N, C-alpha and C positions, 0 to 999 in steps of 0.2 A: 503495501501499500505507500503511495508514495507521501510525503507530508513537508512543512516547512517549518525552521524552528524557529519562525517567527509566532507563538501561541495567537497571539492581537493579531495576523493577518486579514486585512478586508478582503474578501473572496469575491469575485464574480459568479453568479453563481444562475446559471440556466433552468429554469423547468420544461421540462418535453413535453407536449403534447400528447405521445402515444402512451397508449392505456399498453400493460404488460402484463403476460405471464411469467411464471416460473414452473417449470415440470421438473419432474424427478425421473428416469428410469435406471435401471440395473448396473451397476458400475460395469458392465461386460460391453454393458448391449453400443451394437455402433452408432456413430450418429447420426439419427434420423434422415430421410430425404428432405422432409417439409422444410430442416430449418433453411434449406438453401432457397427455396422458394419466400421466404423474407425479404423486405427489400429495408426494413426497418433496423431498431436495436435487436441484435438477438450478441449474446454473451453462450459459450458452451464451455463448462469444465466441467475436467474428470479428476476424480481421485478414486482411491482405493476401496471407497464405499458408494460412490451413485454417480451419475452424471446427472447433471443439470443444466437446463436448458431454458434462459430468456430470452423468450420474443414478444412479440406484439400477439396481442388477445385476440383469441380466435383461429392463431396457427395450428396449433395442434391438432390432430383428429380426438376424437371421442377414444374413450377407454385410456388415454397417458394421464397421469395422476397432476394434476396442474392447480395451481393455484392464482386464480387472476387476480385483476385488480392494483394493480402496482402503476405507481407512478415515475416519473425518472428527473431527478435533480446531480443536471450535470455540471462538475466545475471547473470551471472556465481554462483548460489548460496551456501546452502542456507543461505541466510542472517537471522541475531536472530530480533525478533520482536520488540524489545529494540532502533535499529538502525534508526538512523533518517537521510533523506537526499541521498539516493540509488537512488531511484527513480530519484527527480528532477535533481541529478548529471547529468541524461541521456536528460531528458526532456529539460533541461532549452538548452542546445546546438541543439538540435533540433527541439526546437520552434525559436533559435536565428539564422539556417537554414531555415525557414520558410517550415517545414516538416510537416503534420500536422500527427497524432497517434492517435493511441487505444491502454493502457495501461490493461494489468491484469496478477494480483496477483494472487499467487498460498501460499501455506502454506511457499516453500522452498527459490521460488526466482519471480523476476517480469518477464515480458514478455513486448514486446515494438512493436508491428506494426507500417509496414511503406506500404503505397502501391510499388506495385514491381518496378514502375518506377522511386521512389527513394532512392531506397537501396544500390544505389550507393553515392547520396549523406549524406543521414544519416550517411554511413561508413567513408567517412573523414570526418563531422563532430565530432562524435564521436572519433575519431583518433584525431581531430585536438584539443581536450578537453582532452587528456592524457588517455582516455581508450584504453583496449586492445582491438583489434579483433583476435578473435581467431576461 
């Protein structure tokens, strides 16, 4: 996870319009073909315990274990790998507001997912912490 050594860093954060779902498959399952059809946000993570796929709502076929209703806050990067505290400066205010999250990091930036019903409260908590929503 990327971070900044400035715990008081004012970040630009964008709430993406897309509604997402998070799906769980067995750890040895092949990456499904239906993940390739999406032109939106897609994250595929394989561990020894599971294959997790985050993608636009309604992309997974019936019968796949999924939880929908997620919104994405994009931390406007890119961030250097040497920085510390970027993600913590976002997660701290969300935790203090009692908002559960799922964090995803890429090479350039970080994404924080919250349930759709918490998106407004999350935006208010982030702004109160000094971050700029754009």
